[in-house]
N, C-alpha and C positions, 0 to 999 in steps of 0.2 A: 777105552784107551790104553793102552800099555801101561805096568808097571818101569819107572827109571829104576833101572840098574847103573848104581854108578861103575860099578868095572867095565859095563857093556860101555859105557859112554868112556872112560878113558881106552879102552882096548882099539874102539875106530879112531878114537882121537892121534892115539901113538901110529894107528896103520896110516893115517892123512899124513904124520907128521913124516915118518920116515920112507913115503913114498917120492918126495917134494924131490924132484931136480932140480938141481943147480944149474943156474943162470949164466953165463959169462956180463961181465960189466957189458952195456951196451953202450955206442959212441951216441952221445948226446949231442941231435945236432938243431941247430935254431932252425924255425923255417916260418915263413910266412903266413900269418893267419890270412882263410881265404873267407872269400866275403865282400860286399859293398859299405853295408849300412849296418852296425854292429850294435848290440845291446853287449856294454860292457860291464862285467860283476864282479866284485874281486870279496875275499873277506878278510878284508883290511882292521874292520873295526871287532871281529874276531879273536885274529887270530894266535894272540898271547896268551893263551892260557887252553890246558890239557882238555881234553874231550875226549866221549866214552862210546863204543861202537854197539849199540844191543841189534842183533838180528833175530827175526821174529821168522819160522817158520810156518806157515801156516796152508791150506787153505780152502777152496769155497765149499765143498763137502764136509768141512768137520766142523762139527756142532758147537764146539765148545772152544774154536779159536776166537769168534767175538771177543769173548770174555777175555785174551788174551790179548789183540786188538787194545783196549779201552785201556787195560793196564800200562801198555804200551803207551797210550797216546797223555795217562795222567801221569808214567814218569817224564814224558817231554815237556808237560806245562810245568814239573816241578822245579825240572832242569835248566828248559829252555836251550840256550846255546850251548851249553855243556855237553846236550844229550843229542844223537842223530841214531835215526832208527829205521832200517830195512826190513819192509817185510818181501819173505821168499816163498812165495808159491810153488812148490814142489813133493813128489812123493804121490802115494795113492790119494791123499783128501784133494789133490790136486788135477787130478785127473777129469776128462771133460764127460757126459753123458747129455741126453736128452735132457733131463732137469738144468743142467750148467753144462751149456755148449760152447762156452768160448773161456779158451782156454789161456792163463795168465802164468805159466811157465816160461821160461825160458833159457836158452844155451848156459848162460851163466851159474843161476838157481839150478840149473842140474847138475851142472860140474861140482858145483859149492858143495850139495844134497849128495852127490856119490858116494860110494864106499872110499874109492879113493881121494874123497873131500874130507866133510864133517860126518857122511852118514844120520844126518840129525831126525830127518822125518821116520826112518829105520824103527826107532823108538818113539815115536807115535807121536803125531799134532797134537795140541801145540803146543812148542818147544823151543830154544834158543838159543842164543848166546852173548854173551857180555865180553869182548873182547877177543873173543875165542880163547877165551882163558880160562883155567881152573882155579877158582879162586879158597883159599884155606875154608875147609870144613862144606863147602859148596861142591852138589854136581853142576855139568858141564850147562846142563841148558833145560832145566827144569824151570817153566814159568813163575812159579812161585816162590825160586831164589834172585827172581830179576829185581826186584827193590833192594834187597840187600847187598847184592852183585855190585847193581849198578851204584851204590854208594860206596862200596870199598873201593871201585874203579875208578873214584873222585880221588884218590888219594896215591894213585900210580905217577910214576914221575915223570916230570915232561921231558921227554925224550928228545923229540923234533916239534920246531916250528915249523908248521905249513902255510903258507904264504900260496893263496888258490886263486886265480883271475880267468875268465871266460870272455867269451868275445863269439856271439851268436848272431848270426846273419837268417831271420828269420823267412824272408824272402827265398832264399839257394839252402835255409834249412841246415846250412854248416856250422858245427860248432867247434873250435879252437880252444883250447885250454893251457894255461902255462903256470906249471908248480913248482915254486921254490922253496927245497928241505934247506932249513937249519939245523946242524943237528948241535943242542946246547948241551951235551954229554957224551964223552966217550962213548962207544958204541962194536960189540964184539963180531956180529954177525952181519951179513949180507942183510940188505932193508928191501923190499920190495915197495913199489906203489902201483895203485888198484882204482879206476877213472869207471866210473858207472854212475849211467840215468835212473832216477826213482819217478814215482808219478804219483799225486795225488787227485783226490776227487773222481777215483772212476766207481759207475754205478753199474752193478749185476746183482745176478743172483747168488745167495749165501745163504747156507742154511747153521741157523744161531738156535739151540737148544734153551735160551731165556726168551725166545719169544714163542708166541701161540695164535699162530701157526709157526713152525720154527722156517717153514721156508720162505727167506726174506726175497723177494725179486728186486727191489732197488735197493740193495747196499751201497755203501760206501768203501769203496780201500781207499785205503792212505800210504803212503810211503811206499807202494809198490816197486818192486826193482824189474827195471824194463830191459836193459843189455846192459852188457862192457861197451867200454871204449876202446881200453888195453885190454882187452882176453881177459879170461875167464880168471886167470892168476898174477895178473898187472904185468908188470915189467921189473926189472933190476933200476933200483936207484942209484943206489953204493952201495960198494963190495966193501968188504972188510977187509983190516981192521980200520974203524970211523972214526977218526978225531973231532974231539970237541971244535967248535964254532968254525966246521968245514960245512960248504953250503955245494950242490946241485940245482941242478935248473933242467925242468923236462918242459918240453913240448909236444903235445899232439892237437896235429892240424886238421883240420877243413873231414871232423868226423860227421857223417850225413845222418841228421836225426830222422828215425823212421815215422812216416807219415803219420800212420796209423796213432800216433802219440801227441798229447794234447800237450805242445808247448808251452802253453803256458799254465801247464801244472805241474812240468818236467824239475826235479833237480838234478844238482851235479854233485854225488858225494866222492870224495876221494880220501883214502886213507892208506896207509903207510906201515906195511907189518913183517916181521921176524920170518926170514926163511925159510930158517930152522924151526920155529915154532909155532911160527905163524901168529903169533900173539899179534894184539891191536896194539900199535903205537901211538897211534894216533889217529885224527878226523876228522874230515870237514865238510861243513854243507852249504853251497851256492843257491838259489835260484839259476836257470841259464838266462830267462828275458825276465823286465823290467814290465 
């Protein structure tokens, strides 16, 4: 595993930031949810406080990655609803071969991992990001900083409240999402909304250096990034200047959930981020079916 160098990390980050295109404010159109019999779920019980996003860049050929996954699980247990984890299979260690024949990569994960995105796997897995932000005194990605930076992130300002709801027809496999954003303070930059699906309890082979033999045939993958609902970089939710107490509601209807995914294990992850800096301002997670 290559040694992390802060200057390289920051250089990659800045490249991604300044290559981000400006997008005009979309026309928000109320759409009718598609389907007939819905599982309807919302986050109303937990929407009233700030949450943190931890992104774990990983791969099935990365023997040190299971240790990072355990760390992410421990943090998730510690912070519960305050922390959302996404495991992103991308880069060299996510490639397939005869021992690891199933690809767990996806378009959104590859786009995030590209040099025009964050380029995390070019530094080496396992690595990740906390709120896509560099906290004072820490590098952007190293897993050994996760515990401390997640703790620091708990003190980030609560900029935007996100009320998230889904209506999923499991027969048609049609997912309908409504997201209401309420800005609790003024904000100077455009913000974007990203919607993705993650899946738990996927079983497959994984290299794990903590085991003997180190080829684990029936490894359990959790929080795996599967697909994006509104593109790899989401959609502009609100253009600047944003005033305190302003609101916006976005609806994404009739997203077709791939039949390869186990919908009983799927979660909808929504996060709002600064279009310029890419810092994640708020994240929410709900299951799509009961």
